C-alpha positions in Angstrom: 20.5 -15.4 -29.4 19.6 -15.4 -26.0 21.8 -16.9 -23.8 19.9 -18.0 -21.2 18.0 -20.1 -23.1 21.3 -21.8 -24.5 22.5 -22.1 -20.9 19.0 -23.1 -19.0 18.9 -25.5 -22.5 22.2 -27.5 -22.1 21.8 -27.3 -18.1 18.6 -29.0 -18.6 19.3 -31.5 -21.2 23.1 -32.4 -19.4 22.2 -33.0 -15.2 18.4 -33.3 -15.5 17.9 -31.3 -12.7 15.2 -31.7 -10.1 15.7 -27.5 -9.7 17.0 -25.0 -11.8 17.4 -21.3 -11.5 19.2 -18.7 -13.6 19.3 -15.3 -12.6 20.8 -12.7 -15.2 22.9 -10.6 -12.9 24.1 -8.1 -15.8 22.3 -5.3 -14.8 24.1 -5.1 -11.5 27.4 -4.0 -13.5 28.6 -1.5 -16.0 27.6 -3.0 -18.9 24.7 -2.3 -22.0 21.2 -2.6 -21.0 20.1 -6.0 -22.2 23.1 -8.2 -22.0 23.2 -10.7 -21.1 26.9 -11.6 -19.3 26.7 -12.2 -15.8 24.7 -15.2 -14.6 23.8 -17.0 -11.4 23.0 -19.9 -11.8 21.4 -22.7 -8.6 21.6 -26.4 -9.8 20.2 -28.9 -7.7 20.8 -32.6 -9.3 21.4 -36.2 -8.1 24.6 -36.1 -10.4 26.2 -33.9 -8.2 25.6 -36.1 -5.4 29.2 -37.1 -3.0 30.9 -34.7 -5.3 33.0 -32.1 -4.2 32.0 -28.7 -4.5 34.7 -27.9 -7.4 33.9 -30.6 -9.3 30.4 -29.2 -9.5 31.3 -26.4 -10.9 34.1 -27.9 -13.2 30.9 -30.1 -14.2 29.1 -26.9 -15.1 31.8 -25.0 -16.6 32.2 -27.7 -18.8 28.9 -27.8 -20.1 28.8 -24.2 -20.5 32.1 -23.3 -21.9 31.3 -22.1 -25.4 29.4 -19.6 -23.7 31.9 -19.2 -21.4 34.7 -19.1 -24.4 32.2 -16.1 -26.1 29.4 -14.3 -24.0 30.0 -14.7 -20.1 32.0 -12.5 -18.6 30.7 -13.9 -14.9 29.6 -16.8 -13.9 28.3 -17.9 -10.4 
């Protein structure tokens, strides 16, 4: 299973972004080699127009709720 690919596919399908960047930052933490637990997401989408930052974060977290519950330790 590739968590990064799951994140990418879900965000692409839900937000139709103009720009999407997903960085696996797990290697910068004390986790086993090859882990997928810490990610940084940069998402630019018209869906965020006029929304507060907290609401943008909530929208992303809602789409990734399964990954956040079972696999992801940190999402920036």
